[in-house]
N, C-alpha and C positions, 0 to 999 in steps of 0.2 A: 328429505333423501338422506339414507344412511351412508355415512363416509366409510371408506375402505378401512380407515384407522380404527373406526368404531366396531368393525365386523370382525376384527382380530380376538380370538378367544381368550378368555380366562381358564386356565387349567391347571391341575396340580403340578405341571412342569414349570410354570412360569408364576404362580401365586401360592404363597404358604403363609398361613396366620402368623403374625408376629407375636412372639412369646419370649419371655426371658428363660423359659425352660430350656430352650436351645443352646444357651450360653453353657449350662452345666454340661450337656451332652458333649459340646465341642471341647471344653476344657478337659473333662475326663479322657477325650480322645487324643488330644494334642499333648496334655500335659500329665499324663497318668501317674507319674511318681513325683511329682512336685507337691509339696505341702499346700493344702487348699485351707486348713485350719490349724492354727496353734492354740493350744488352751493349756496353759501351765506346762507340764511335761509331756502332755499328749499331743501327737502329731496324726492327722488325717489327711491322706493324699486326695487328690482330685478323682482318682479311679475309686478309692474306697468311700469317698463322698457320695459319688453317683450311685454307687451300689447301696450304699446305706439309705439315700433317698428313695431308691426303687423299693426297697424292703420297707421303709416306711410307708410309701404310697399303696403298696401290696396290703399291708396290715389295715390301713385305712379302709380300703375297699372291702376287706373280709368283714369289716364292722358296717357295712352297708353305706359307707360314706360315698357320694357321688357327686355330680354336678350341682353346683349352688348350696349344697351343704356347707355349714360353717364350722371350721375347727379353730378353737380359742386356744391361745398361749399365754400363760403367765410366768415368763421367764426372764433372767437377765441375758446378758450377752454371753451365752454359752453355745458349744457347738449345735445342740437339737434346736435352739433359735434359729441359726442359719440355715440347717437342713430342713426345717419346716417351711421356708420360703420357696422351697422347691417341691418337696414331697408332697405337700397339700395341694397346690395347683396340679402335681401329676396325677393325683386322684381325681382331678375335675371339681375340686372343692374349693372353699374360699377361706385364706387365713385371716383371722381376727388376732393381731397383736395387741394384749392388754398392757394398760399403763400400771406398773407395779407399784406406783406410789399413789394409786387411789384408794379410796375406802370401800369397804364391802358392799354398800348399798349401791353405789355408782357401778361397781363391777357387774352386780347382780342385773342391774339394769341392763348393762351391755349384753351380758349372756343371754338374757330372755330376748331382747329387742333382736339380736342376731340369730336367735334359734339356734344357740350352740349345741353340738351334737357330742363334741370330744374337748377335753381340756387337758392341756399339758401343764403340769405345776412344778415348780422348783421347790425344794425343801424349805427355802428362805421365806416362801409365801404360803406355806401350807395353812396356816393359822387364817391368814385373810382369805384364801380360797374356800375354806371350810365354812366360814360365816357367810360368804358371798353365795355359795352353794344351796345354803339351807334357806335362801330368799327367794330362790328360783323355782319355778313351777315343773320345768321339763326335767327328765332324766338326761345326764350328762356323763359320758364315760370319761373317767378321770385316769390319767397316767403320770406317775411320778417321774421326774427327771432328777436322779441322783447325780450330784456333782462333787468329785473328790476336792475341787478348789473351794468349796463352801465350808467354812468353819465352825458352822453351827451344828445343831442336832438335825440329824437326817430323819426327819418325821415324814412318813408316808401315809396318804389318804386315799391313794387310787386303787384301781384293780390290779395294775401290774406296772413295773419299773420299765422305763423307756427302752434301756439297753435290751432287756431279756425280752420285751414286746417285739422290738424291730428285728432281733436276731431271729423270729419266726417266719419273717418275710421272704419273699423271693427277690434274690438280688438280680434276676434276669426279667423282673416283671416288665411286660410291655405296657408302658404308658404311651398317650396319645397327645398330639398337641390338641389345643381347644379348636373346634370346628370354625369358630368366629373369634376373631381377636378382641372383639367387644365385651367377650364374656368376662366375669368378675374374677379378679386374682386375689384381691385383698379387701379387708374393711378395716379401716381404724376410725376411732371416735375423737371429734373435737374435744376440747377441754371443757366446754360446756360451762360458762361463766354465769349463765342465767338458765335455769331450766334444765331439762335433761340434755346430755350431749347428743350430736348428730353423728349418724354413721355414714363415714366418707367411704365411697366405693371406687375402687381402682379397677382397670381393665388390662388384659394381658398386653396390648398395643402400647399403652402409655406407660407400663412398667419396663418394658422391652426398650422403648425411646429413652426414657429418661435415665435408664442404666447406662445407655450409650452416651446420651447428653453429659453424663457426669465426667466420663473419661475425657471428652473434648475440652469441657470446661476448665479443668483443673490439669490438662495436660498430661495426663497420667501416663507413665512410661510402661511398657509391656511388662507383665509378671511382677506388677508392683507389691509392695506389703503395706498393708493398711490396719491400722489400730482402731478398734471399736471402743472409743470414748464416747460415741453418740449411741443412746439407747436405741436397739433394733425395734422397739415397739414405737418408735417416733417416726412416723411417715416410712414405714419399713426401713429403719434406718437411712432415711433419705433416699432408698432405693439402692444403697451400696451394697446390699447382700447380693443383688443380681449383678450390679457393676463389677465386682471382684469376679464373678464367674467369666463374664465377658472379657475382662482383662487377663484372666489365668493367673491371677497373683494369689497372694496369701492373706488370710484374714486372721488377725491375732485377737484373741478373744480378751475381755475385760470385766469381770463381774460388776465392779464398781469403780468409779472416778477416784482414784488415789494419785496425788501429784507425783509422790516418790516413785510409785510403781510405774506411773505412766514415762517418766524420764528414764527408768530402767529398762523397760520394754522397747522403747525407740531406740536407745543404744545397743540393746542386745541383739534385736532382729533386723536392725537396720530399716525401721519404720519410714516409709516415704510420705504417707498420707494419714491424716485423721481429720474429724469434723467435731464441731462444738459449739457451744453458745459462748458469748464473750467472758461469761463467768467462770468457765472452765479454763480459758486462756489466762485471765486474771489470777486464777489460783496457781497456775504454773509459774507466771512470772513472779509471784510473791512467796514462791516456797524458798525455804533457807537454803543457802548455797551448799551447805553441807549434806543436803537431801537431793540435790540435783547431780545426776549423772550426766557427764559432758556429752554433747551431741556433736558430732565431727562430721557429719553428711547433711546434705541438704532435705529438709522436712516441708512439707506444704499442709497446710490446714485451711479448711473451708470453714468460716464462721458465719452462723445465722442466728436469728432471733432478736437482734439488736446489732446497730452499726458499731464497729469496733472503735473506741476513743484512739486518739493519737498514742495515748501511754500503752496502750495494748499492743499497737502495731510496732511501735519502737521497742517495747519490752520484749516481744516476741522475736523480732530480729536479732536483739542482742544474745537470744539463747540458741540462735540458728534455725529459726522457723519463719517461714513467709506466711503471710496471712492474705486469703482471699475471700471477699465478703459476697455472700450469696443471699437472695432473698426468695421466700415463697411462704406457701402455706399447707396445711394438710390437705387442703383441696386441689393443691397443685403438685402432688406427689414429693413436696419438699421444695426444693430450689427450683425456681422457674425464671429466675434472673440473676445475673451476676454483674459485679462492677467490675467490668474487662479493663485491666491495665493498659495504659497506653504509652507509647515511647516517650521518654523524656519525664515521666512523673517521677522516676527514682532520683532524678537530678535535683528536685524540688525538696524545700525544707519538709521536716517530719510532720510539722503541722499542717503545711499545705497538701502533702501526701494523705494525712488523716481526712481532710475535708474531701478530697476527691474519693477516697476509698470508702468513704462513711455512705455513699449514695448507693441505692438500690440498683441503680444501673441500666442495663439494657437486656433483652430477652435472652434466655438461656439458649444455647446453641439450636436445639431442636425444637423449642417452643415456637410456634407459629405467629403469635401476635401478643404485644405488650404495650399499652399506651395509657397514658394519663388522660382521661376523658372527663368530661363535664357530665356528672351522673344524671342531670335533669334533662340536657340535650343530647347527650351521648356524642358530644362532638370533642375532637382533640383540643386540648387546650394549648395556647402559643407557647413555643419553646422560649420563655422569657425567665425563667427561674422564679417568676413571682405569681403567675396566674394559678390558683389551686384546683386540683380535680381528684379523680379517684382513680388510682391503678387498677387496670382491668386486664385480664388474659383471655385468649383463646387459643385452642390448639390441642395437640394430642396428649399433651401433660397437664390436662385439668381433667379433674374427676369425672367419673360416670353419673354421679348424683348422689342425693343423701338418702340412704336406705329408708324405704318406707315413709318418706317425706316430701310428697311432690309439690307442696306449696313451697317450701324452703328451696327446693331445686330450682323451681321456676322463678324465684326471686332472686337467687344467686345468679342465674344466667339471663336475666332480663336484658332485652336489647341484642342478645347474640354474644355476649361477653360475660365472663366470669368476674363479679364484682368483689374485690378485696375486702373493702371497708377502710383501706389505707389511703388517707389524704396525701397528696404530692404535688410537686411542681416538676415540670419537665425545664432542664436547663438547656442553654443554647447548643451544647453538644451533644443533645439527645438523650443523656442520662437523666433518668427519674430519681428523685430525692424525696423520701417521705418526710412530710411535716409534722404529721401525727395520725394516730388511729383517730378515726372521725368521734369516737367517744373519749378521747384521751386530750381533746383541745379544751384549755380552759378559757371560759368565757368571764372576765373580770371587768365589772364596770362597763361593758360593751365592746371591750379590747379582746381579741383572740390572742392567748398566749401558747405557743407551741410547748409542750412538756420536755420536748427532745432538745430544744434550744437550752432551756434551763439546766437540764441535765449534762449538757456538753459543758458548760460551765463549772458544775460542780465537779466533774470528773478531772477538772484542771487543777483542782485544789490536791495538794501533796499529800493529805491524810485520807482522801476518800478513796475506798476501795469500789463501792457500789451505790450508785444514787438511782432513785426513782421518784420521779414528781407526778403528783396526781391533784385533781381539784378538791378544795376543801369548801364546804358550804359557807357562806358569810352573809350576815345580815344586810351589810351595806353595799358590798360589791357583788354579790350574788354567788360568786367564786373566787377563791384566791389560791395560789399555788401552795402546795404542801409537799415538803421533801422528807424523803426517808433516806437515811444515810447508813452505810456500813463503813466502819473505819478500818484502815489497814492494820495489820498487826503490828503492836508497838508504837503506833501513832496515836497522838491526841489532838482533840479539837472540840470546842464547845459549840453549841447551836448558834449563839451570838456571833462567834468567829466565822461561822458558814455563812451566816447572813450577810456578814460585812464583806466577805469575800465576793459574794453574788452583787452586792450593790457597787463593787468596783468594777463589774465586768457586764452588767445588765441594766436595762432601763428600770426605773424605779418599780414601775407597776408589775414588771416580770419577777422581781425578787421574792423568794418564798417567804410567805409571812408566817410560816410554822416549820420548823426543822426538827425532825425526831432521828436520834442516833439509836439504831436498833438492828436486829437481825432481820433481814427483808425475805420473806417467804418466796419460794421459786418451786417451779416445776421440776419434774425429774430430769429435764434437759437443760436446767438452769435459766429459764426464763422468768424473769420478775413476775410475781403474780399481782398484776395491779389492780385486779378486781378486789383482792384482799384488802390492798392498801387504800382504795376508795372507801371501803367500809370502815377501817381504821379512822380515816380522815373525817368521815362523817361522825364516828363516836367521839373523835376530839373535838369536833364542833359543837356536840352537845355534851362535852364534859365528862364523857363515860371512859375515855382511852387514856391510859398513862403509859 
């Protein structure tokens, strides 16, 4: 028997597909004259941005771009990059933001795998784009995006320049919401530490929900000012391009991460929020005093990529910036969990606060489920802080799947949950804490060693700026910890001094048997590239690396 509740109709009056495009429409209507984008001396209001995006979308449609076509961009954090997040889906297409730090061969794979039809290129990356385009088989319409803030040569390789191109579009172009909120809105590629990278597809519903979730998670005030320290090519800037439209605030563009400029922009524009990896925060803390512009207002930063050490939390607090730790993956639209602060935490010592804030925490506000499960039984592990499982997610801010890779998609979603590959425990208060990536656990003489535990000790050394610990092959113990260290500017320490410090704070079998003081390779977002370090450690074991 059908219930009367079930007989109620779904109609255009009571159901509309969720899409972050509506955030732009609304912001332009309510805040038409407020700055949407600041880039150097340039200002773009919300009304202007909305019109420019409609012109952009109209021009794409004139090129024959429509539903499920891919438009790729190789851009830094400039206005066109933000506009692409709205204009491309307005045309019904899928936005593919390319990592500007990648090599031409990898970019060519992505362009071909995505079947890209249009590519927007910044002059800083024209040589890279030229090399990549020479390796693809399809024809791609190339648009140059000139930028007065770029200090290099304005080399052009495209058919037309961006501003000239969108000026030919109709500012009254009638765009439409997707018929289905499950439609793809963007395509991001994983880092691809082994083999080719996987294409992660987001849908309109997920982008809409995570954009709103960001506002709740960081307690964002209306019409806030956000500084783009985080690359927009990384999980669509964790969806903050859409978040700022929902908020009706102002985007402050930043071509590259520069500590002195970051301080200047925060002070000049009264920046309220920014995001980044711990390495960015460490850079700010260690900036010489004469290059720091005083911050006289409250600033919030979301940090992801690694847990912030005590020195980071305390150092940021000393310069007027509060740190919130969030956790997620490309496959979860960026942040999908946060370490939500509790009453009383601020009364604890900085070391105790760091221990609490270092955890991955609890589900993001609008994420449906996050649990630490035994990957074999798919049962939740006890909340004892000891039993290890794998962090898994389910809900609306989990990817649609991997493009053209049904096997990897099925594996990632096995058992009805998204498998992160991150090993963790669940503590008595219900907060999850990563103990390691499954591939980062060091097994030495039958004992499991968490690289994170060793790194936490290394960060306590007064001379250590950055630390990364990986497994090094060993004929006797199978694997031993190998530590790669970057020292703070002006500080000195020897490898033996570092090891002795570890002996004072760790069980003997956990002490690194090899310490290398060197520059540590990082991704464009400041994440340490442990896959490179593992290769270095193997080479050291074979006597090939120095």
